[in-house]
PLY file of the C-alpha trace (Angstrom):
ply
format ascii 1.0
element vertex 482
property float x
property float y
property float z
element edge 481
property int vertex1
property int vertex2
end_header
192.96 149.05 6.69
189.50 149.26 5.15
187.01 146.53 6.02
186.67 145.27 2.43
190.44 144.63 2.35
190.63 143.27 5.88
187.84 140.73 5.32
188.70 139.79 1.75
188.38 136.00 1.31
191.68 134.13 1.43
190.41 130.62 0.69
187.63 128.90 -1.19
185.71 128.39 2.06
185.52 132.16 2.57
183.90 132.82 -0.82
180.14 133.39 -0.82
178.20 131.27 -3.28
179.87 130.07 -6.53
179.61 126.44 -5.38
179.96 124.83 -8.81
182.80 127.12 -9.89
184.79 126.38 -6.73
184.22 122.64 -7.16
185.69 122.73 -10.68
188.67 124.90 -9.67
189.55 122.59 -6.79
189.40 119.61 -9.14
191.68 121.26 -11.71
194.29 122.06 -9.03
194.19 118.66 -7.32
194.55 116.69 -10.59
197.53 118.74 -11.79
195.69 120.02 -14.87
195.73 123.62 -13.74
198.50 124.77 -16.10
196.99 123.23 -19.23
194.83 126.27 -20.06
194.14 129.86 -19.07
191.08 131.11 -17.18
188.44 133.83 -17.49
186.36 135.15 -14.58
183.46 137.41 -15.53
180.93 139.23 -13.39
179.78 142.58 -12.03
182.08 144.92 -10.14
182.64 144.06 -6.50
181.41 140.49 -6.96
184.72 138.73 -6.19
186.28 137.97 -9.61
189.80 139.08 -8.76
189.60 137.51 -5.30
188.64 134.15 -6.83
191.47 134.49 -9.36
194.00 135.07 -6.57
192.77 132.06 -4.62
193.07 129.92 -7.77
196.61 131.18 -8.35
197.62 130.32 -4.79
196.21 126.80 -5.07
198.03 126.21 -8.39
201.35 127.44 -7.01
201.09 125.85 -3.55
203.93 123.43 -2.76
201.84 121.28 -0.40
198.41 121.25 -2.01
195.78 119.22 -0.17
193.81 116.43 -1.82
190.75 118.70 -1.93
192.61 121.36 -3.94
193.08 123.82 -1.07
196.35 125.68 -0.51
198.33 124.85 2.63
198.96 128.52 3.64
202.30 127.37 5.12
204.75 127.01 2.23
207.01 129.84 1.03
204.73 130.70 -1.90
201.56 130.74 0.19
203.11 132.90 2.89
204.35 135.40 0.29
200.95 135.60 -1.37
199.12 136.00 1.95
201.54 138.68 3.13
201.98 140.87 0.05
199.65 139.44 -2.61
202.53 138.66 -4.96
205.53 136.40 -5.30
208.19 135.46 -7.84
205.85 133.06 -9.64
202.74 135.24 -9.59
202.32 138.63 -11.26
199.13 140.71 -11.07
198.74 143.24 -13.90
196.32 146.16 -14.06
195.23 145.99 -17.69
193.70 149.46 -17.48
197.17 151.02 -17.27
199.32 148.26 -18.82
197.35 147.45 -21.94
199.88 148.04 -24.71
201.90 145.69 -26.86
205.15 146.74 -25.18
203.81 145.66 -21.77
202.85 142.23 -23.08
206.17 141.90 -24.92
207.96 142.03 -21.56
205.80 139.18 -20.31
206.39 137.03 -23.42
210.14 137.58 -23.01
210.00 136.61 -19.33
208.34 133.27 -20.03
211.28 132.28 -22.21
213.19 131.86 -18.96
211.88 129.80 -16.10
211.98 131.25 -12.63
214.93 130.33 -10.45
212.87 127.54 -8.91
212.18 126.08 -12.36
208.43 126.60 -11.97
205.82 128.30 -14.09
204.61 131.86 -13.73
200.99 132.89 -13.50
199.71 136.26 -14.72
196.45 137.76 -13.51
195.03 140.57 -15.68
192.46 142.72 -13.90
189.98 144.54 -16.20
191.40 142.47 -19.04
188.86 143.77 -21.58
190.98 146.94 -21.76
193.95 145.10 -23.26
194.69 146.46 -26.72
194.28 144.41 -29.87
198.06 144.34 -30.46
198.64 143.20 -26.88
196.19 140.34 -27.25
197.72 139.35 -30.59
201.12 139.11 -28.91
199.70 136.64 -26.37
198.01 134.24 -28.79
200.99 132.02 -29.61
202.40 131.66 -26.06
198.91 130.86 -24.76
198.64 127.98 -27.22
202.14 126.50 -27.20
203.11 123.76 -24.73
206.27 123.50 -22.70
208.58 120.99 -24.36
207.82 117.49 -23.09
204.76 118.60 -21.08
201.05 119.26 -21.44
201.40 122.57 -19.63
201.17 125.81 -21.57
204.07 128.24 -21.83
201.84 131.12 -20.74
198.94 130.70 -18.31
196.81 133.75 -17.58
193.85 134.51 -15.36
191.65 137.13 -17.02
189.17 139.04 -14.84
186.67 141.31 -16.56
183.32 143.01 -16.12
182.79 143.07 -19.91
183.58 139.60 -21.32
181.89 140.46 -24.62
184.84 142.75 -25.40
187.33 139.90 -25.11
188.53 138.49 -28.43
187.18 135.08 -29.36
190.71 133.85 -30.16
191.69 134.51 -26.54
188.54 132.88 -25.17
189.21 129.74 -27.22
192.49 129.32 -25.34
190.79 129.51 -21.94
188.70 127.06 -19.99
184.96 127.77 -20.27
184.31 131.15 -18.68
183.56 131.14 -14.96
180.70 133.59 -14.35
180.61 134.99 -10.82
176.89 135.08 -10.09
175.24 137.56 -7.70
174.66 136.35 -4.16
171.32 136.70 -2.37
170.83 139.63 0.03
170.39 137.17 2.91
173.82 135.57 2.28
175.48 138.96 2.07
173.71 140.03 5.27
175.20 136.96 6.97
178.72 138.05 5.99
178.00 141.62 7.13
176.74 140.26 10.45
180.03 138.41 10.96
182.01 141.60 10.21
179.89 143.65 12.62
180.45 141.07 15.35
184.21 141.10 14.77
184.33 144.91 14.78
182.00 145.33 17.77
179.38 147.33 15.84
175.74 147.22 16.92
173.44 146.25 14.08
169.93 145.24 13.06
169.90 142.12 10.84
166.95 143.35 8.75
168.84 146.58 8.07
171.84 144.55 6.87
169.54 142.91 4.30
168.36 146.39 3.31
171.99 147.45 2.75
172.62 144.39 0.55
169.56 145.20 -1.58
170.39 148.90 -1.87
173.85 148.15 -3.35
172.33 145.60 -5.74
174.12 142.70 -4.04
177.66 143.88 -4.74
179.58 142.43 -1.81
182.41 144.97 -1.76
179.98 147.90 -1.89
177.95 146.35 0.92
181.01 146.08 3.19
181.99 149.67 2.38
178.44 150.79 3.20
178.61 149.08 6.60
181.92 150.80 7.28
180.41 154.19 6.39
177.21 153.74 8.36
179.22 152.60 11.40
180.77 156.07 11.50
177.32 157.42 12.34
176.89 154.95 15.19
174.59 151.95 15.30
173.61 150.32 12.01
169.89 151.02 12.07
167.40 152.10 9.43
167.69 155.82 10.21
171.46 155.90 9.78
171.34 153.72 6.65
168.73 155.95 4.99
170.79 159.02 5.82
174.13 157.60 4.66
172.92 155.94 1.44
170.48 158.78 0.62
167.57 156.35 0.35
165.21 159.25 1.12
165.60 160.26 -2.54
163.46 157.27 -3.46
160.45 159.27 -2.29
161.40 162.06 -4.68
161.69 159.63 -7.62
158.23 158.30 -6.81
156.94 161.90 -6.64
158.25 162.49 -10.18
156.69 159.40 -11.72
153.46 159.72 -9.75
152.77 163.32 -10.83
153.73 162.98 -14.50
150.69 163.85 -16.57
148.75 165.54 -13.80
150.84 168.03 -11.79
153.89 169.54 -13.52
154.85 171.94 -10.67
155.07 168.95 -8.30
157.24 167.12 -10.85
159.62 170.07 -11.22
159.82 170.50 -7.44
160.74 166.82 -6.97
163.29 167.01 -9.80
164.89 170.06 -8.21
165.27 168.21 -4.90
166.93 165.30 -6.69
169.27 167.42 -8.82
170.49 169.26 -5.72
172.02 165.98 -4.53
172.76 163.94 -7.67
174.07 164.51 -11.18
171.75 164.56 -14.23
173.36 161.36 -15.57
172.69 159.51 -12.32
169.15 160.87 -12.26
168.46 159.62 -15.78
169.67 156.12 -14.86
167.77 156.05 -11.58
164.50 157.19 -13.18
164.82 154.49 -15.87
165.56 151.80 -13.26
162.72 153.01 -11.03
160.20 153.00 -13.87
161.13 149.42 -14.80
161.05 148.30 -11.17
157.55 149.74 -10.72
156.38 148.15 -13.98
157.62 144.70 -12.98
156.19 145.10 -9.49
152.80 146.04 -10.98
152.82 142.73 -12.89
153.74 140.82 -9.70
156.94 139.75 -11.48
159.02 140.94 -8.52
158.67 142.43 -5.07
159.86 145.99 -4.45
163.11 146.14 -2.43
162.75 146.83 1.28
163.82 150.47 0.95
160.83 151.31 -1.31
157.31 152.13 -0.17
155.47 149.08 -1.51
152.01 150.73 -1.36
153.14 153.77 -3.36
154.96 151.59 -5.86
151.77 149.63 -6.49
149.73 152.83 -6.81
152.10 154.33 -9.40
152.13 151.05 -11.30
148.33 150.94 -11.44
148.24 154.61 -12.50
150.56 154.42 -15.51
150.59 150.74 -16.50
152.42 150.11 -19.77
153.26 153.80 -20.12
156.07 153.07 -17.64
157.88 151.27 -20.47
157.87 154.45 -22.57
159.12 156.42 -19.58
161.95 153.96 -18.95
162.92 153.99 -22.63
162.95 157.80 -22.71
165.12 158.10 -19.60
167.45 155.29 -20.70
168.03 157.13 -24.01
169.66 160.08 -22.29
171.87 162.60 -24.12
175.60 161.91 -24.08
176.30 165.10 -22.11
173.20 165.35 -19.99
172.47 168.61 -18.17
169.79 169.71 -15.72
168.01 171.65 -18.47
167.91 168.58 -20.74
166.50 166.43 -17.97
163.80 168.95 -17.06
162.95 169.31 -20.76
162.54 165.54 -21.18
160.40 165.29 -18.06
158.19 168.17 -19.23
157.74 166.62 -22.68
156.69 163.34 -21.12
154.27 165.22 -18.89
152.64 166.92 -21.90
152.09 163.66 -23.75
155.47 162.82 -25.19
154.62 159.16 -25.43
154.46 158.16 -21.81
151.39 159.12 -19.82
148.55 158.00 -22.06
147.65 161.39 -23.53
146.89 161.72 -27.23
149.80 161.74 -29.63
149.87 163.05 -33.19
151.87 160.87 -35.55
152.54 162.19 -39.06
152.80 159.42 -41.60
154.04 159.66 -45.19
151.47 159.77 -47.98
150.26 156.34 -49.03
151.71 154.95 -52.26
149.17 155.76 -55.01
147.73 153.21 -57.39
148.60 153.86 -61.05
145.34 154.68 -62.95
143.91 152.21 -65.42
144.34 153.22 -69.07
141.21 153.16 -71.24
143.43 152.65 -74.27
147.18 152.90 -74.98
148.30 156.47 -74.32
144.96 157.59 -72.88
144.30 158.24 -69.22
140.97 157.87 -67.50
139.17 161.05 -66.57
140.43 162.80 -63.44
137.28 164.78 -62.75
136.37 162.61 -59.77
139.80 162.94 -58.14
139.29 164.73 -54.83
141.54 167.70 -54.01
144.15 167.32 -51.28
142.50 167.24 -47.90
143.78 166.71 -44.39
142.53 163.37 -43.19
142.90 161.96 -39.72
142.45 158.53 -38.30
142.36 157.80 -34.56
143.44 154.41 -33.28
143.15 154.25 -29.51
144.84 157.40 -28.26
147.06 157.89 -31.31
145.85 160.27 -34.05
147.29 159.58 -37.52
147.36 162.51 -39.96
147.22 161.38 -43.59
147.41 163.22 -46.92
145.94 162.14 -50.24
148.08 162.53 -53.39
146.89 164.58 -56.39
146.94 163.06 -59.86
148.69 165.26 -62.46
148.54 162.79 -65.31
150.29 159.84 -66.91
150.66 158.09 -63.57
152.42 161.16 -62.08
151.22 162.14 -58.61
152.14 165.42 -56.92
152.12 165.98 -53.17
150.28 169.17 -52.23
152.98 170.05 -49.71
155.64 170.04 -52.46
153.69 172.02 -55.07
152.43 174.79 -52.79
150.84 177.85 -54.38
152.59 177.44 -57.75
150.04 174.91 -58.96
147.15 176.46 -60.88
143.81 174.96 -61.69
144.77 174.19 -65.30
148.21 172.73 -64.51
147.05 169.21 -65.24
145.69 170.29 -68.65
148.72 172.29 -69.86
151.26 169.77 -68.52
149.87 166.82 -70.55
150.69 165.91 -74.09
147.39 165.48 -75.96
148.80 162.71 -78.15
149.66 160.20 -75.44
148.56 161.80 -72.15
152.10 161.94 -70.74
153.89 164.89 -69.11
155.39 167.24 -71.69
159.18 167.34 -71.94
159.32 171.11 -71.57
157.15 171.02 -68.46
159.24 168.22 -66.99
162.44 170.23 -67.57
160.85 173.31 -66.02
159.83 171.44 -62.88
163.23 169.75 -62.62
165.05 173.08 -62.94
162.78 174.57 -60.29
163.60 171.73 -57.93
167.35 172.15 -58.48
167.18 175.89 -57.82
165.29 175.22 -54.59
167.97 172.72 -53.54
170.70 175.27 -54.26
168.91 177.85 -52.16
168.35 175.42 -49.29
171.94 174.18 -49.03
173.80 177.26 -50.21
175.95 175.11 -52.51
176.40 175.08 -56.28
175.09 171.90 -57.88
175.72 170.51 -61.31
172.73 171.13 -63.58
173.99 170.03 -66.98
172.56 166.73 -68.16
174.26 165.18 -71.18
175.42 168.53 -72.50
172.01 170.19 -72.06
171.98 172.82 -69.33
168.64 173.18 -67.61
169.55 176.46 -65.92
171.37 178.68 -68.45
174.33 180.55 -66.96
173.49 184.00 -65.71
174.83 186.87 -67.77
176.63 189.77 -66.21
174.36 192.80 -66.34
177.37 194.96 -67.19
0 1
1 2
2 3
3 4
4 5
5 6
6 7
7 8
8 9
9 10
10 11
11 12
12 13
13 14
14 15
15 16
16 17
17 18
18 19
19 20
20 21
21 22
22 23
23 24
24 25
25 26
26 27
27 28
28 29
29 30
30 31
31 32
32 33
33 34
34 35
35 36
36 37
37 38
38 39
39 40
40 41
41 42
42 43
43 44
44 45
45 46
46 47
47 48
48 49
49 50
50 51
51 52
52 53
53 54
54 55
55 56
56 57
57 58
58 59
59 60
60 61
61 62
62 63
63 64
64 65
65 66
66 67
67 68
68 69
69 70
70 71
71 72
72 73
73 74
74 75
75 76
76 77
77 78
78 79
79 80
80 81
81 82
82 83
83 84
84 85
85 86
86 87
87 88
88 89
89 90
90 91
91 92
92 93
93 94
94 95
95 96
96 97
97 98
98 99
99 100
100 101
101 102
102 103
103 104
104 105
105 106
106 107
107 108
108 109
109 110
110 111
111 112
112 113
113 114
114 115
115 116
116 117
117 118
118 119
119 120
120 121
121 122
122 123
123 124
124 125
125 126
126 127
127 128
128 129
129 130
130 131
131 132
132 133
133 134
134 135
135 136
136 137
137 138
138 139
139 140
140 141
141 142
142 143
143 144
144 145
145 146
146 147
147 148
148 149
149 150
150 151
151 152
152 153
153 154
154 155
155 156
156 157
157 158
158 159
159 160
160 161
161 162
162 163
163 164
164 165
165 166
166 167
167 168
168 169
169 170
170 171
171 172
172 173
173 174
174 175
175 176
176 177
177 178
178 179
179 180
180 181
181 182
182 183
183 184
184 185
185 186
186 187
187 188
188 189
189 190
190 191
191 192
192 193
193 194
194 195
195 196
196 197
197 198
198 199
199 200
200 201
201 202
202 203
203 204
204 205
205 206
206 207
207 208
208 209
209 210
210 211
211 212
212 213
213 214
214 215
215 216
216 217
217 218
218 219
219 220
220 221
221 222
222 223
223 224
224 225
225 226
226 227
227 228
228 229
229 230
230 231
231 232
232 233
233 234
234 235
235 236
236 237
237 238
238 239
239 240
240 241
241 242
242 243
243 244
244 245
245 246
246 247
247 248
248 249
249 250
250 251
251 252
252 253
253 254
254 255
255 256
256 257
257 258
258 259
259 260
260 261
261 262
262 263
263 264
264 265
265 266
266 267
267 268
268 269
269 270
270 271
271 272
272 273
273 274
274 275
275 276
276 277
277 278
278 279
279 280
280 281
281 282
282 283
283 284
284 285
285 286
286 287
287 288
288 289
289 290
290 291
291 292
292 293
293 294
294 295
295 296
296 297
297 298
298 299
299 300
300 301
301 302
302 303
303 304
304 305
305 306
306 307
307 308
308 309
309 310
310 311
311 312
312 313
313 314
314 315
315 316
316 317
317 318
318 319
319 320
320 321
321 322
322 323
323 324
324 325
325 326
326 327
327 328
328 329
329 330
330 331
331 332
332 333
333 334
334 335
335 336
336 337
337 338
338 339
339 340
340 341
341 342
342 343
343 344
344 345
345 346
346 347
347 348
348 349
349 350
350 351
351 352
352 353
353 354
354 355
355 356
356 357
357 358
358 359
359 360
360 361
361 362
362 363
363 364
364 365
365 366
366 367
367 368
368 369
369 370
370 371
371 372
372 373
373 374
374 375
375 376
376 377
377 378
378 379
379 380
380 381
381 382
382 383
383 384
384 385
385 386
386 387
387 388
388 389
389 390
390 391
391 392
392 393
393 394
394 395
395 396
396 397
397 398
398 399
399 400
400 401
401 402
402 403
403 404
404 405
405 406
406 407
407 408
408 409
409 410
410 411
411 412
412 413
413 414
414 415
415 416
416 417
417 418
418 419
419 420
420 421
421 422
422 423
423 424
424 425
425 426
426 427
427 428
428 429
429 430
430 431
431 432
432 433
433 434
434 435
435 436
436 437
437 438
438 439
439 440
440 441
441 442
442 443
443 444
444 445
445 446
446 447
447 448
448 449
449 450
450 451
451 452
452 453
453 454
454 455
455 456
456 457
457 458
458 459
459 460
460 461
461 462
462 463
463 464
464 465
465 466
466 467
467 468
468 469
469 470
470 471
471 472
472 473
473 474
474 475
475 476
476 477
477 478
478 479
479 480
480 481
């Protein structure tokens, strides 16, 4: 039996933290109000959601419940739950594989008949966010209806999920306020790991147990599994923990971030060492998390975990500053199917000034919206002799260079972008395109330009486009040379 199963909490007293949640659950069981609503436990993986749901189920079904709301562990129901994890009145469902309407239909049919003891049934749905929409719809009415002559509901469920935002609001409204399983401090987890080591006769260093808790981000189940794995190497000391959990890769991640912008070969070498041991997807996530950790540490908003070199973390934070935010954003926005080549490409782009290391960037902005010229008199346009030709203009703000273009006035409030006109525009275009009577663009010239644009669009897309406008065809049909 694995250690995480062997030392799984069996009572409220065994649960780490969650003081307020346990207090409320005990009160609901002791007052007999436990079957008047369903329940939702939300939290990260390995935090104890399902374990807390099982303990609640046992206390609600216990035949000799104590005044404090604790199960007796002696009655038939308690003994069955402790021995096999299930009994006639309690059903645990894996929603990941039993998420369809047909699966829920069986449950709704079962609740029409009481168990042989005449008692209610409890259903625990693990990973309940994976229940289908039709399955949830089938549960709505039974979750709301009461047993005849009682305040208890016909169907009482315990939903456990890592993604509560995916649960339907109509289901949540039929549950008690969600119980969020909060993370436990590394010191508390280390205390539980110490107890396990003492029971198993494993030599350990208490500070290293704290390091294990931090390295698994305070997920209790992962911490117990880590202790079990490290114990296979012998004593639980820093050397064995670093080797088993691959914490030596942290140095390589620091090498990557430290050398970005100054030494690309060193960056590529560090990336190669990492990719030999981890997948590109994991590397993307770890680089994003590391960049954010260093940024927060540089602001004194947090202390680096014990398995990081605090002096190097501070040095990298002072070196890059706010550029770490751009790095984290770039790594967090990884491709859907990340490969080694994609990762090395992203790292190289960041190194060469792709918005992360403080080097100059060139940002191309659209042409500014022109101001319509003032008319001297109706139909007459002011002289355009002083209009400057199109020139490349740049403006530098900090380390960002903006490249701007000025529009060219053709006439009648019509402006033409130099990039669109190209070499077709002649010096006297503005003169020949204007109607002398009112200073507007001639109809023939407008049609010519519009037809030219449509032909360019046809050539770019390779598709035939409609060019007739109100019966007038701008581009006459081509005649067969034969």
